[in-house]
PAVOGU-815773 format. One record per residue: residue in three letters; z, x, y negated of N, C-alpha, C in turn. Coordinates in pm, whole numbers. Each point is the difference from the previous one (the first is absolute). Example, Ala and Ser with C-alpha at 12.3 -4.5 7.8 and 13.67 -1.06 7.14 Angstrom:
% residues 2
aa, n.zz, n.xx, n.yy, ca.zz, ca.xx, ca.yy, c.zz, c.xx, c.yy
ala, 780, 1319, 569, 0, -89, -119, 0, 90, -120
ser, -72, -35, -105, 6, 82, -119, 73, -77, -109
//
This chain:
% residues 104
aa, n.zz, n.xx, n.yy, ca.zz, ca.xx, ca.yy, c.zz, c.xx, c.yy
unk, 4629, -14297, 10289, -38, -112, -85, 95, -4, -119
unk, -48, 33, -116, 84, 5, -119, -1, -130, -78
unk, -117, -52, -32, -8, -122, -80, -117, -85, 49
unk, 21, -131, 0, -103, -94, 41, 3, -116, -97
unk, -115, -47, -41, -9, -114, -89, 0, -128, 82
unk, 82, -95, -38, 7, -128, 69, 19, -108, -106
unk, -3, -125, 41, 17, -111, -94, 107, -95, 50
unk, 58, -71, -95, 94, -106, 33, -76, -131, -14
unk, 3, -83, 106, -76, -125, -5, 76, -107, -77
unk, -60, -117, -14, 59, -108, -79, 134, -45, 57
unk, 22, 20, 128, 127, -38, 62, 107, 107, -12
unk, -31, 112, -68, 97, 108, -17, 3, 97, 115
unk, -95, -12, 92, -3, 89, 117, -75, 129, -34
unk, 54, 108, 51, -60, 132, -17, -53, 45, 135
unk, -123, 46, 3, -57, 48, 125, 33, 148, 13
unk, 65, 34, 112, 31, 139, 29, -108, 49, 97
unk, -75, 100, -40, -109, 48, 86, 50, 42, 138
unk, -88, -14, 99, 34, 30, 139, 54, 141, 17
unk, -59, 96, -69, 44, 140, 13, 147, 15, -44
unk, 38, -68, -109, 138, 6, -48, 94, -73, 95
unk, -43, -117, 50, 83, -74, 96, 25, 82, 125
unk, -102, 69, 46, 14, 82, 120, 96, 116, -27
unk, -15, 65, -114, 85, 114, -35, 147, -40, -12
unk, 25, -125, -43, 137, -49, -19, 51, -78, 122
unk, -81, -10, 103, 34, -77, 121, 34, -145, -35
unk, -81, -59, -86, 20, -140, -39, -89, -88, 87
unk, 57, -108, 52, -74, -92, 84, -37, -123, -81
unk, -110, -64, 36, -41, -122, -67, 107, -107, 17
unk, 44, -57, -110, 103, -104, 4, 141, 54, 11
unk, 14, 131, 10, 133, 60, 15, 72, 12, -132
unk, 132, 9, 4, 79, 11, -123, -12, 141, -61
unk, 7, 4, -131, 0, 128, -72, 112, -4, -104
unk, 38, 117, -46, 100, 12, -105, -73, 45, -126
unk, 14, -77, -106, -61, 33, -129, 110, 48, -93
unk, -24, 113, -66, 99, 57, -90, -70, 38, -131
unk, 61, -38, -111, -50, 41, -131, 75, 125, -41
unk, -73, 111, -20, 60, 127, -37, -82, 60, -113
unk, 64, 18, -114, -67, 62, -115, -137, -61, -29
unk, -8, -132, 0, -124, -69, -34, -103, -1, 112
unk, 39, 42, 120, -91, 0, 114, 52, -97, 105
unk, -94, -62, 71, 34, -86, 113, -17, 82, 126
unk, 107, 17, 74, -6, 77, 124, 10, -96, 118
unk, -86, 21, 98, -5, -84, 119, 37, 85, 120
unk, 100, -46, 77, 41, 73, 120, 20, -97, 114
unk, -10, 53, 119, 31, -82, 117, 151, -22, 4
unk, 41, -107, 65, 143, -27, 14, 65, 112, 80
unk, -69, 50, 102, 54, 109, 82, 28, 124, -85
unk, -90, 31, -91, 18, 115, -89, 120, -20, -92
unk, 14, -120, -56, 112, -29, -89, 132, 6, 76
unk, 2, -54, 121, 122, 1, 81, 38, 143, 38
unk, -98, 82, 34, 28, 139, 36, 63, 73, -119
unk, -50, -26, -121, 57, 64, -119, 144, -46, -23
unk, 24, -130, 17, 136, -51, -18, 96, 58, 103
unk, -46, 13, 124, 85, 59, 103, 31, 145, -30
unk, -98, 73, -51, 22, 140, -38, 102, 9, -113
unk, -15, -87, -100, 94, -1, -112, 141, -35, 46
unk, 12, -101, 87, 131, -41, 50, 63, 112, 83
unk, -80, 63, 83, 49, 109, 84, 47, 116, -86
unk, -77, 31, -102, 35, 108, -91, 129, -34, -75
unk, 12, -123, -45, 121, -42, -70, 122, 12, 90
unk, -12, -47, 123, 114, 3, 91, 39, 143, 35
unk, -99, 87, 20, 35, 137, 35, 59, 75, -119
unk, -48, -32, -120, 52, 68, -120, 135, -56, -42
unk, 14, -134, 5, 118, -64, -56, 94, -58, 105
unk, -38, 3, 126, 82, -60, 104, 139, 58, 5
unk, 12, 132, -5, 131, 65, 6, 81, -34, -124
unk, -65, -1, -116, 75, -29, -122, 43, -147, -3
unk, -80, -90, 56, 38, -140, 6, 122, -15, 91
unk, -3, 66, 115, 112, -5, 94, 127, 56, -65
unk, -14, 112, -69, 115, 61, -68, 54, -93, -108
unk, -90, -64, -74, 42, -94, -103, 78, -116, 61
unk, -53, -57, 110, 68, -112, 63, 138, 40, 53
unk, 9, 116, 61, 129, 48, 50, 99, 17, -116
unk, -47, 59, -110, 83, 20, -118, 45, -135, -58
unk, -93, -93, -8, 32, -131, -56, 101, -75, 87
unk, -15, 13, 132, 96, -64, 90, 140, 59, -18
unk, 6, 131, -20, 130, 66, -23, 63, -51, -129
unk, -81, -13, -105, 52, -51, -127, 49, -144, 15
unk, -75, -81, 71, 38, -139, 20, 131, -8, 79
unk, 11, 87, 100, 123, 2, 81, 120, 37, -86
unk, -16, 99, -90, 109, 40, -90, 39, -115, -92
unk, -102, -73, -50, 27, -112, -89, 78, -109, 72
unk, -26, -15, 130, 68, -104, 78, 129, 53, 63
unk, 29, 128, -19, 122, 58, 53, -8, 31, 148
unk, -118, 9, 55, -16, 28, 142, -76, 129, 20
unk, -57, 14, 118, -82, 116, 29, -133, -46, 57
unk, -93, 92, 8, -131, -34, 54, 14, -35, 147
unk, -63, -106, 39, 0, -40, 141, -71, 108, 81
unk, 61, 41, 108, -60, 105, 82, -134, -42, 56
unk, -19, -131, 18, -130, -48, 48, -107, 26, -106
unk, 33, -20, -129, -95, 30, -107, -36, 148, 1
unk, 99, 87, 22, -26, 143, 6, -92, 31, 117
unk, 23, -63, 114, -83, 24, 118, -143, -46, -26
unk, -17, -114, -68, -134, -49, -32, -70, 98, -91
unk, 66, 50, -104, -60, 94, -93, -40, 128, 73
unk, 85, 48, 88, -30, 123, 75, -114, -22, 95
unk, -2, -115, 70, -109, -30, 92, -131, -11, -73
unk, 1, -67, -117, -121, -15, -78, -56, 135, -42
unk, 88, 91, -43, -45, 133, -40, -58, 77, 118
unk, 64, -9, 116, -50, 74, 117, -130, -61, 51
unk, -18, -132, -16, -125, -63, 40, -117, 53, -81
unk, 27, 33, -127, -105, 53, -87, -18, 149, 18
unk, 83, 62, 77, -9, 143, 20, 70, 79, -108
unk, 93, -65, -73, 72, 68, -108, 106, 91, 56
//
């Protein structure tokens, strides 16, 4: 199904044909996510939007998780130098545990 003609009623409601609702797993009365992209209105199920967000978050954490941990360790060392102390060994253990939990 590429394109379907529909109308917006006086109340601003748009009828989504049954075939499109079925293809998108949309239920009557169920929530949807509307996104404006390049002059188009995109309609997705909440489950689809959440799955995309989880994929993006997972990708971000796997790509940047190690660098975030390294940054935090470095920043803690700098802060310790500024205060004339050293990094708390518990902070080091937390950073190491966090990295091993991610499989780093």
